[in-house]
Every structure is written in C-alpha cells, then in structure tokens.
matplotlib code that plots the C-alpha trace (Angstrom):
import matplotlib.pyplot as plt

x = [17.2, 17.7, 16.5, 16.5, 13.3, 13.3, 9.7, 8.2, 4.6, 3.3, 1.5, 4.4, 6.8, 4.0, 3.3, 7.1, 6.8, 3.8, 5.4, 8.7, 6.9, 4.8, 8.1, 9.4, 12.2, 13.3, 12.7, 13.8, 12.0, 13.7, 12.5, 15.1, 14.3, 15.9, 14.0, 16.0, 15.7, 14.3, 11.3, 12.6, 12.0, 10.3, 8.3, 5.4, 7.6, 5.4, 2.4, 4.7, 6.3, 2.9, 1.9, 5.1, 4.6, 1.2, 2.7, 5.4, 2.8, 0.6, 3.4, 5.2, 8.4, 11.2, 11.1, 13.7, 13.7, 17.2, 18.2, 20.3, 19.2, 22.7, 24.1, 21.2, 21.8, 25.5, 25.4, 22.0, 20.5, 23.8, 24.3, 20.8, 21.4, 24.9, 23.6, 20.7, 23.0, 25.2, 22.2, 21.9, 19.0, 19.6, 18.2, 18.1, 16.0, 18.7, 21.4, 19.2, 19.1, 22.8, 24.2, 21.6, 19.4, 22.1, 25.1, 25.0, 22.2, 24.0, 27.3, 25.7, 22.8, 22.2, 25.5, 24.4, 21.7, 21.8, 19.9, 18.1, 14.6, 12.7, 9.4, 11.0, 9.4, 12.5, 14.0, 17.3, 18.3, 21.4, 22.9, 26.1, 26.8, 26.5, 23.6, 21.8, 19.3, 16.2, 13.0, 9.8, 6.7, 4.7, 6.1, 4.3, 5.6, 9.1, 11.7, 15.0, 15.7, 15.9, 18.3, 20.7, 23.5, 23.9, 27.0, 27.3, 28.2, 25.0, 22.9, 24.3, 22.9, 19.4, 16.1, 13.0, 10.0, 7.6, 9.4, 7.0, 3.8, 1.6, 0.5, -3.1, -1.8, 0.0, -3.2, -5.1, -2.6, -2.7, -6.5, -6.7, -4.0, -6.0, -3.0, -3.7, -2.4, -4.1, -5.8, -3.2, -2.3, 1.2, 3.7, 4.5, 7.3, 10.9, 11.7, 13.4, 10.8, 7.7, 5.0, 7.3, 6.9, 9.9, 10.0, 9.8, 12.6, 14.9, 14.0, 14.8, 18.3, 19.3, 17.1, 15.7, 17.3, 15.3, 16.3, 14.9, 12.9, 13.9, 12.2, 15.0, 13.9, 13.6, 15.8, 12.9, 12.3, 8.9, 8.9, 11.0, 11.8, 13.1, 16.3, 17.5, 17.7, 13.9, 13.8, 14.9, 15.3, 12.0, 9.9, 6.5, 4.5, 5.1, 6.5, 3.6, 3.6, 0.5, 0.0, 1.7, 2.6, 6.1, 9.0, 12.4, 15.0, 18.2, 19.7, 22.5, 23.8, 26.3, 23.8, 20.8, 18.8, 16.1, 15.4, 12.0, 10.3, 6.7, 5.7, 8.9, 10.5, 12.7, 14.3, 15.5, 16.5, 18.1, 18.6, 19.3, 22.8, 23.0, 26.6, 27.4, 29.8, 30.7, 29.0, 28.0, 27.8, 26.2, 27.3, 30.2, 30.9, 28.6, 31.4, 34.1, 35.0, 36.0, 39.5, 39.5, 41.5, 38.8, 35.4, 32.7, 28.9, 26.1, 22.4, 20.4, 17.1, 17.2, 15.3, 16.1, 13.2, 10.9, 8.4, 7.2, 8.3, 11.8, 13.8, 16.0, 19.4, 23.1, 25.5, 28.8, 32.3, 35.0, 38.7, 39.2, 37.1, 34.1, 30.7, 27.3, 23.9, 22.7, 18.9, 16.8, 14.2, 14.1, 14.3, 12.3, 13.8, 17.4, 18.4, 22.2, 22.8, 20.0, 20.8, 20.4, 19.4, 20.8, 19.0, 19.6, 17.9, 15.2, 14.4, 14.8, 18.1, 19.1, 22.8, 23.4, 23.4, 25.5, 25.0, 23.9, 26.8, 26.4, 29.1, 28.2, 30.8, 30.7, 31.6, 34.1, 37.8, 39.8, 36.6, 36.5, 33.4, 30.6, 29.4, 30.6, 32.9, 32.7, 35.4, 33.4, 32.9, 29.5, 29.0, 26.0, 24.9, 22.4]
y = [-27.8, -26.3, -22.8, -19.7, -17.6, -13.9, -13.1, -9.8, -10.5, -9.6, -11.8, -12.0, -13.7, -15.9, -17.2, -17.9, -20.1, -21.9, -22.5, -23.8, -26.1, -27.4, -28.2, -30.2, -28.0, -27.7, -24.2, -22.0, -18.7, -15.4, -12.0, -9.2, -6.5, -3.2, -0.8, 1.3, 1.0, 4.5, 3.4, 4.9, 2.8, -0.1, -0.8, -2.0, -4.9, -6.3, -6.7, -8.1, -10.6, -11.8, -12.5, -14.3, -16.4, -17.5, -18.5, -20.5, -22.3, -23.0, -25.0, -26.2, -24.4, -23.0, -19.2, -16.8, -13.0, -11.6, -8.1, -6.0, -2.6, -1.4, -2.4, -0.8, 2.5, 2.4, 1.4, 2.5, 5.2, 7.0, 6.7, 8.2, 11.1, 11.8, 11.7, 14.1, 16.5, 16.6, 17.8, 14.4, 11.9, 8.6, 5.1, 3.4, 0.5, -0.5, -0.2, -2.3, -5.2, -5.0, -4.5, -5.9, -8.6, -10.0, -8.7, -9.1, -11.6, -13.8, -13.6, -14.6, -16.9, -17.3, -19.0, -22.1, -22.8, -23.9, -20.8, -17.7, -16.9, -13.6, -12.3, -9.9, -9.8, -10.7, -13.7, -15.3, -16.6, -18.7, -17.8, -19.5, -20.8, -17.4, -16.2, -12.9, -11.0, -10.9, -8.9, -10.4, -11.4, -8.6, -5.3, -3.2, -5.1, -5.8, -5.0, -5.6, -1.8, -2.4, -5.3, -3.6, -3.0, -6.7, -8.7, -11.8, -13.8, -12.6, -13.3, -16.8, -17.7, -16.2, -17.5, -15.4, -17.8, -15.0, -14.0, -15.9, -14.7, -11.6, -10.0, -11.1, -14.7, -14.3, -13.0, -16.0, -18.5, -16.9, -17.1, -20.7, -21.6, -19.7, -17.7, -15.4, -12.4, -13.1, -9.7, -7.7, -4.5, -4.1, -2.0, 1.4, 3.9, 3.7, 0.5, 2.0, 4.7, 2.5, 4.8, 7.8, 10.7, 11.3, 15.0, 14.5, 12.0, 14.4, 17.3, 15.2, 14.5, 17.5, 20.2, 23.2, 26.1, 28.7, 29.6, 31.2, 29.5, 31.0, 30.8, 29.6, 31.4, 34.8, 34.7, 36.0, 34.9, 33.4, 31.7, 30.3, 26.7, 25.0, 23.4, 22.2, 18.6, 18.3, 18.5, 16.3, 17.1, 16.6, 17.0, 18.5, 18.0, 19.8, 23.0, 25.2, 27.5, 28.8, 28.9, 25.6, 23.0, 23.9, 21.5, 21.5, 21.7, 22.7, 23.1, 25.3, 23.5, 26.1, 28.9, 26.8, 27.8, 25.9, 26.6, 25.8, 26.0, 26.3, 23.6, 21.7, 22.0, 18.9, 19.6, 23.0, 22.0, 18.6, 17.3, 13.7, 13.1, 11.3, 11.3, 8.1, 7.2, 4.0, 1.4, -2.0, -4.6, -7.8, -10.3, -8.5, -5.1, -4.9, -2.9, -5.2, -6.6, -3.2, -1.9, 0.8, 3.1, 3.2, 5.0, 2.4, 2.2, -0.3, 0.1, -0.3, 0.2, 2.0, 3.5, 6.4, 5.6, 2.8, 2.5, -0.1, 2.3, 2.1, 4.6, 3.6, 4.9, 4.1, 3.4, 5.1, 5.1, 7.6, 6.9, 8.9, 6.4, 8.6, 6.9, 8.2, 7.4, 9.2, 8.8, 8.6, 10.9, 13.6, 12.3, 14.0, 14.5, 13.3, 13.4, 13.2, 10.6, 8.4, 5.4, 4.7, 1.1, -0.5, -3.2, -5.2, -3.5, -6.1, -5.2, -8.8, -8.6, -6.1, -5.6, -3.4, 0.2, 3.3, 6.4, 9.5, 11.9, 15.5, 16.6, 16.5, 15.5, 19.0, 20.6, 17.9, 18.3, 16.9, 15.8, 15.2, 15.8, 13.5, 12.9, 9.6, 9.8, 7.5, 5.3, 4.6, 0.9, -0.6, -3.9, -6.2, -7.6, -10.4]
z = [30.8, 34.3, 33.9, 36.1, 35.3, 36.2, 37.1, 37.9, 39.0, 35.5, 33.1, 30.6, 32.9, 34.3, 30.8, 30.4, 33.5, 32.1, 28.7, 30.0, 32.5, 29.6, 27.7, 30.6, 31.9, 35.5, 36.7, 39.6, 39.9, 40.9, 41.7, 41.7, 44.3, 43.4, 45.7, 48.1, 51.9, 52.0, 49.9, 46.6, 43.5, 45.1, 42.0, 44.1, 45.2, 47.9, 45.5, 42.8, 45.2, 46.4, 42.8, 42.1, 45.2, 43.8, 40.5, 42.3, 44.4, 41.4, 39.7, 42.8, 42.0, 44.2, 44.4, 45.7, 46.2, 45.6, 46.5, 44.1, 45.3, 46.3, 42.9, 41.2, 43.0, 42.3, 38.7, 37.3, 39.4, 39.7, 35.9, 35.3, 37.6, 36.3, 32.7, 33.5, 35.3, 32.2, 30.2, 28.4, 28.3, 30.1, 29.3, 32.7, 31.6, 29.0, 31.7, 34.1, 31.6, 30.9, 34.4, 36.8, 35.2, 33.0, 34.9, 38.7, 38.7, 36.2, 38.2, 41.5, 40.6, 36.9, 36.1, 38.1, 35.5, 31.8, 30.8, 32.1, 30.8, 30.9, 29.7, 27.2, 23.8, 21.7, 19.9, 19.3, 15.9, 14.9, 11.6, 10.3, 13.8, 15.5, 17.7, 17.0, 19.0, 16.8, 16.9, 18.3, 16.4, 18.0, 16.6, 19.2, 22.2, 20.7, 23.4, 21.5, 21.9, 25.7, 25.2, 22.7, 25.2, 26.3, 25.3, 23.2, 26.3, 28.0, 24.9, 24.7, 28.2, 27.6, 26.2, 25.4, 25.2, 24.2, 21.0, 18.8, 20.5, 20.2, 23.4, 22.7, 22.5, 25.8, 27.5, 26.1, 27.3, 30.8, 30.7, 29.6, 32.3, 35.0, 35.9, 38.9, 37.0, 33.6, 33.6, 35.5, 33.7, 32.2, 34.2, 32.7, 33.1, 34.2, 36.1, 39.1, 39.8, 40.4, 41.5, 42.1, 39.7, 37.5, 38.1, 41.9, 41.7, 39.8, 42.1, 45.2, 44.0, 41.9, 43.4, 41.4, 39.7, 37.9, 34.4, 31.2, 28.5, 25.1, 21.7, 19.5, 16.4, 18.0, 21.0, 23.1, 26.7, 26.9, 30.3, 33.1, 34.1, 37.3, 35.9, 32.6, 34.1, 34.1, 30.3, 27.3, 23.6, 21.8, 25.0, 24.5, 27.7, 31.0, 29.6, 30.9, 27.8, 26.0, 22.3, 21.6, 20.7, 22.0, 21.9, 23.7, 20.9, 22.7, 26.2, 27.4, 30.5, 31.5, 31.6, 32.5, 29.5, 27.7, 24.0, 22.6, 19.2, 18.2, 15.7, 15.7, 12.2, 12.3, 9.0, 10.1, 13.6, 13.2, 9.7, 9.3, 10.8, 14.1, 15.6, 17.6, 20.4, 22.4, 20.1, 21.5, 18.8, 20.2, 17.6, 16.0, 14.3, 11.2, 9.6, 10.8, 7.4, 6.1, 7.0, 9.6, 7.4, 4.8, 4.8, 5.3, 5.4, 5.6, 5.0, 8.2, 9.9, 13.3, 16.2, 18.6, 21.0, 22.0, 19.1, 16.6, 13.8, 12.2, 10.3, 7.4, 6.6, 6.6, 9.4, 8.5, 9.7, 8.7, 8.3, 11.5, 13.5, 13.8, 13.4, 12.6, 11.1, 8.0, 8.0, 4.8, 6.5, 9.2, 12.8, 15.5, 19.0, 18.7, 22.3, 23.1, 25.8, 24.5, 22.2, 18.6, 18.2, 15.0, 13.1, 9.9, 6.9, 6.9, 10.6, 11.8, 13.7, 16.4, 15.8, 18.8, 19.9, 20.3, 22.4, 20.5, 20.9, 22.0, 19.5, 15.9, 13.3, 11.8, 15.2, 16.3, 16.1, 13.2, 11.5, 7.7, 5.7, 6.4, 2.9, 1.6, -1.4, -4.4, -3.0, 0.2, 0.6, 1.4, 3.1, 3.0, 6.3, 5.7]

ax = plt.figure().add_subplot(projection="3d")
ax.plot(x, y, z, "-o")
ax.set_aspect("equal")
plt.show()
C-alpha cells in the first residue's frame, strides 16, 4: 500500500517506518508542526525534525514537514483554555488526535494515500464486517483512551503497526535495526506544551486571581490559591498545604473557591455515578439496539484517566435520553470536562467516549431516578 506515516522523532514512529518498509509498502513520512510563531508549544520541534530527517535518509524515503499551528491554536489550544476557564478539565491530546492528526492532516495530505500510519499503541479488529478500535498488547502503553473521540471514517483510514508489540519489543527492534533514536526517551506531558510548564501556560493566558482554599468537611479557610483554573478535581500536588495529603474535591467557579479534603474519602465525596454528555461511539451506539423510549444498560469496562487499570460497571441510558455510568466500585477524581472511555466488558474493544458532565442526574432538570427498574433492558455487546 501507499502509506502516509506520521512520525514524531521518537522511537515508536521510527519502528513503524521500519516495520512497514520490511513489509514492502511505499511510504511517505510527515511531521506535523504545531508550535506557535511566538515559540509556544514547539514540542522541541527542531530536535524532532532532525531525528525524523535521519530516519528518512536511512530508508531513502520522502519526508515533509507540514504546519498546522494555526489550526491547533484555533481548535485545540482554544478548547483547552475555554474548558479550564469554565472550571472543567480538558483533554487536549484527545482533541489533537481527532481534529489535527486525523482531521486537518487527513483532509489536506492523508487522503491521497491508501492508509495513514502512526506509532500509537492500539489495534484495529474486524468483527462481522465492521472495524473496531481495539486495545494494544501492552496494557501499560495502550493509547486507545487518547483515540476514543475519533470517527469510524477516521478509523477506517488508519493502521497501528505497534498494536501487537510490547514497548520492550519496540526498543529491541529499534536496536537491531540501528535506528538513531533507539535509546531516545519517550516524550511526556501534554503535546502542545513541549517544555513549557503547564501552570506558566495557564497563567500566561488566564492570569492569576487569589481566592480561598476551604476544607470541605469543616468550611474552614486553610489557605489561598491563585485561581481556580490552576486546579482539577482529584489533584494532590501543588496545593502548598501542610499536614496532607490534601486533594481538590470541588470548585466554585463563580466565587473562585477551591475545596479540599484531607485523606480523600471517595465513597463520601463521589459515589459511583458518572454523568455523561456528548457521547462519541466509534463503531456504533452500544445501546443502539434498544429503543430510545426504554431504559437501557450494558455491562462495560471503562477508564476516566490514562492508566492500565480498568473499572467495571454499566453504561445506562434513561428514557429521557440521559446517560451515565454506574461503577461497580468507587472512582477517584471524577473531573467534569474530562472523558469517560468506554470499553467492551472483556476490555478488548474501545467503543468510544463521552464527556463527564458537570451536572449529575440527581441535580439535573426533569430527571427520573437513576436506579434501573426491573423492566430495564440489558444488551450484550460481544
């Protein structure tokens, strides 16, 4: 096949190139530059491009640097800042995949190729003639949670050559192939920040505004903060409070108040219900076979953050259209604005994702009770 390969300068995408060349495909390498002209978010681009150039030369492949920094600012950075200002927790890496790598890139360059390949740790499975995003062999490196907002059309044009490899195997392939980045460390942190500190980035765009830190159990003021937008639900580090551990458990955006708790009693503070909004189902609604005028549920596995660990529970939909997850166990740090990533109960298929809503079903308007009644219908999904 004629394949566009998105390379980053890291070892993962370099091994993708090596594997696909070994399989006889025709490759064209692309590096997406998203750094701003003012130096913000350059993600060490010059160093990365130099490494990508070495990979291209090693295999005699065409290589092109494409710029999407304006699109990134307009659609990802602005989303992140708007979400933070609203007191919610954004997921910019997920939006980067959906809108930039598999959005604007595909529209302008990728569509000219049979497939687009990346170094994501994920797989694609075909079941009954339909494609599904599937988890990778390496549970620690699995990145399906970062891909859970893509569409079926986007999935259909992608390949993930590392899905059947552990990270250690990738490193070994790079070593045996004498790749110049075989021992290069993996990048960390949010993709658009590069070496910029997250707090500095937020301060630069949203400024600072002093407010009280309140112990939620007692209502006592125990400190001050520089703005609610610097904190996310479940955050432990960077609070500057003695006698911890302290965790952020609630934010009052209107009055600029941060509420914290010492010890973090998840059962008391959150329970097991996760309200959802704006679901994105990659290969079809898992509750789609149940009429919308009926209560519905399906057993699932899910995540609320990047981790090899899954929770188990049920995805539920009420007759009024509301949707939520009822977890089998207490979930720590449920942050509105973040995404719940929904998997098949056997943890092999990533079905999609939905934003965690800031409004619980109990506080929402015209909401019926969230406990499923005996007539609730349950659907099996593989």
